[in-house]
N, C-alpha and C positions, 0 to 999 in steps of 0.2 A: 292535591293537584287536581285541577278541573279536567274533565274529559277532553275538552277542546284543546287545552294546552298539551295534553299527552299526544294527541293526533298530530299537532304541528311538529313536535320534536321527533316523532316517529318517522316523519317523511323527510327529514333533513338529508340532503344529498351528501353522500360520503360516509354515512353511518354504516358500520358493519351489519351484515344481514342478521347475525345472531342477536343484535340489539333490538330489532324491530318487534313491537308488541302485536300479537295476533288479534284479529277482530273479535274472536270468541275466546273467552277464558277457558284454558284447558283444565281437564280434571287433574287431580293430584297424581294419578298413575301416569297420565300423558305428560305432565310436567316433569316427573321424575325420569321418565323414559327419555325425554328431550335432553335433560342434564346428563344422563348416562351416556347418550350418544355423543354429545359434545365432548365430554371428558375422555372418552375412549377413542375418538377419531381425531381430536385436535392434538393430542400429546400421546405418542405411542407408548411411552414408558408408564403412563398413569395406570393403565389396567394391570400391568405387572406389579407396580408398587402397592396398589390397593389389595392385591391378592393376599398379601401378608397381614392385612388388617383383620380384626374380627369381622365376620360376615355381616353382623347386624349393623355395623357402622358404615359399610360401603356406600349405601344410597345417600347417606348424609355427606360423605366426603365427595361424592360425585356432584351433589348440589352445590357444595361450597366451592369446589373447583370450577364449576360452570359460572358462578358469580364472579370469581376472581378472573377467569379467562375472558369473559366479556368485558369486564372493567379494564383489564390490561390492554385489550385490543382497542378499546375506546381511547386509551391514552397513547398507544404506540402505532396503531395501524391506519389512523385516519389521515395523517399527513398535514393537518392544519391545526395549529395550537388553539385558535379561537373556537373552532368547531369541536375539537376534542374536549375543551373545557365546558362547552355548552352540553355536550352529550353526557359527560361525567356528572355535571350538575343535575341533569334530569335523572340519571341512574341513581344518584344519591336521594333524590326526591322519591323515587320508586322504592328505595330501601326503607325510608322512613314510613312510607305508606304500608309496606309489608309488616312493620311493627305496630303501627298505630291503627290501621284499618285493613287487615290482611284479606278480608273478603272482597276488597276492591282490586286487589292485584290481578293483573291479567298476563303479565309476562311469565313464561314457564319457570324461569329462574326463581321468581319471587313467590309463585304459587308453591313450588317445592320447598323453597327456603323457609316459608312460614311454618311448614310442618317440622322441619329440622330445628328451627328456633324453639318451637313449642316443646318438642320431645327432649331436646338437649339443654334447654334453659340457657341459651346463648345470648348475652347482651349485644346490643347493636354496635358498641364501640369498636371492636376489631374490624367489623365490616366497613364502618365509616372511616376508620383510620387508613385503610388501604386506599381509599379514594383521595385522601390528603396527599399521599405519595404520588399517585398518578397525575393529580392536578399540578403538583409541584414540578413534575417533569416537563410541563408545558412551558415553564418560564425559567427554571433554574437549571443551569447546565454546567456549573463548576462548584467545587467544594473546597473549603479552606483547610479543614483539619479532619483528623480521624474522628474527633468528637462530633463534628458536624455530619460526617458520613454515618456515624452510628445513630444520630437523630433521624436521618433519612431511613435507615433500616428499621427504626422503631415504628415507622408507618408502613414501609414497603414490604417487610419480611416478617417481623415479629408477630403481627396479628395472625398470620397464617398458622404459626405454631400454636398460638393460644387457641385458635379455632379448633385445631386438632385435639387439644387437651379438653376444651369445653365439650366437644362431641363425645369424648370418652368419659365424661362425667367428672373431670378433674378441674377444680377451681381453687387450687392452693397457690397463693402468691409465690412461694418459694419455688415450686415446680414451674410456674410460668416464667420466672426469671431465668431458670436453667434453659428452658425452651428458647428464650430470647437470645441466649448465647449461641445456641445452635443456628438459629435462623439468621442472626447477624453474620455468623461465619459463612453460611451458605450464600448470603447476599454478597459478601466480600469476595468469596471464591469466584462467583459469577462476574463480578467487576474485574478482577485480575485476569480472568479468562477472556473477557470480551472487550479489552481495551480498544482494539482497532475497530470493531463493529460499533461500539458506543460512540466513537469519534465520528464515524460516518453518519450516525444519527444526531450529531451535533453536541454530544455530551462527553465530558471527561470526569470520571469519578475518582481518579487518583488525587488525593488531597494535595493542594498547592504547598502546604506546609511541609509535607514529606518530600516533595520534589525539591524544594529549597534546601532541606536538610541534607540531601544526598548530592546536590549539585546537578540534578536533572531539571527538565523544564517541559512545558507544553510542546515545545518544538520537537522533542523526542517522539511524541505521539503524532503530531501533525505530519512529520517527515518520515515516520517509521525508522527513526534514528536510534539504533540499539547501541548503547555505550556501557562502559563499566559502571557509571553512576546509575544508569537506569537499572542495571542488573542488581546492584546492591540495594537500591530502593525497593524493587519488587521482592527481593529475598526477604527484606525486613517485613514487608506487608504480608507475605505468605506466612512467615513465622508467627506474626501476630494473630493471623487467622487460625493457625494450628492451635494456638493457646485458647481461642474461643471454643473450638470444638472439644478440646481436652476438658475445659471447665463444664461445658454443657453435657458431656457424655454421661455424667453421673445421673442424669435424668433417667437413663435406661434401667437403672437399678431400683427406681422408685415407682414405676408404672407397671401395668399389666404386661406379662411377658410377651404376648402377641403384639401389643402396641410398641413395646420396646424393640422388637425386631424391625418394625418399619422405621422407627426413629433412628436406630442404628444403621439401617441401610442408607438413609439420607446423609448421616454423618460420614459414613464410609465413602459415599459417593463424592461428597465435598472434599474429603481428605485426598481421595484419588486424583481429583482435578489439581489440587495443590502439588501433589507428587509429580504429575505430568508437567506442570509449570517448572518445577525444579529440574526435571530431566531435560527440559529445553533451555537450561541455563537462564531461566526467567525471561526469555525473549518472547513476550506476548505481543510484540508489535508486528511481526512479519507473518505469524501463523497462529491460528486459534488452537490451543491445546484441547484435545478431546480424548475420551476413553476408548481403548481398543475393545474389540469384541471379547477378547480373552479376559480383560479386566472386568468388563460388565458381567461376564459369566461367573467369574470368581466371586464378585460381590453378591450376585443372586444366589449362588450356591451356598455361601455363608448364611444369607438370610433364610434360605430354604431350610437348612438344618437347624437354624434358630427357631423357626416356626414349628418344626417337628418336635423339638425339645419342649417348646412352650405348650 
């Protein structure tokens, strides 16, 4: 990318502040500090979750989180599909520059990411795959089947789990496939949790095929119309998601004990959301299920003792 092109994109109105490239390239320490600050201030649970990771990996996770966070905001927070697509296209060009000519990168995310990529030998594919999902969200708002939704998760969620494993030095296809089960489960749990919020954003992730199978329809979502058919459909989707977590949990027995604690914490969090949905009789139309302080404390306590044992 030419410098003049970079400057034009950087000044696009509506771009999130975190996207803008500074005039002077930051040092590696400054870039890593920028990513750490974004990670710990943008998502309050991130600092807690990363505490359970091996200390040497935390800066890399902060950098990866910053990359994902900015990209996600470019897709969801701009409010204009054409502009989001343009910003994501430029973010992808900056990613390729980070791999092909890292000395030219100026955005703190990519200055820090170049070091993470070098130290952890991470291929560019999972980073690029995430952008496919964010771009798809600009034009695709409905899904026909579970298989189609799993293909979406293959780009939106599974790359994150693979990045975690790459960062920990794990490049075994069998373990990556187990991670995919977990990440797809987490993505699905988020979909079933956020049915009403996603509709406000113009998207319905419940597969049309499942709605037809149970006698539900988009009208249930549009009108917040809770019926027996909707309940049975959501129950089936939740049970399917439980199965994904059950299959993926075996990964915890195959990785470093400290990493297993963090993976287990995310699985337990996803499972807890599914249990909350069940407690609400699967009515995710009128109220968004969330975890109580007691449940969060219980999950963290379990993870804490797991880390002590590790």
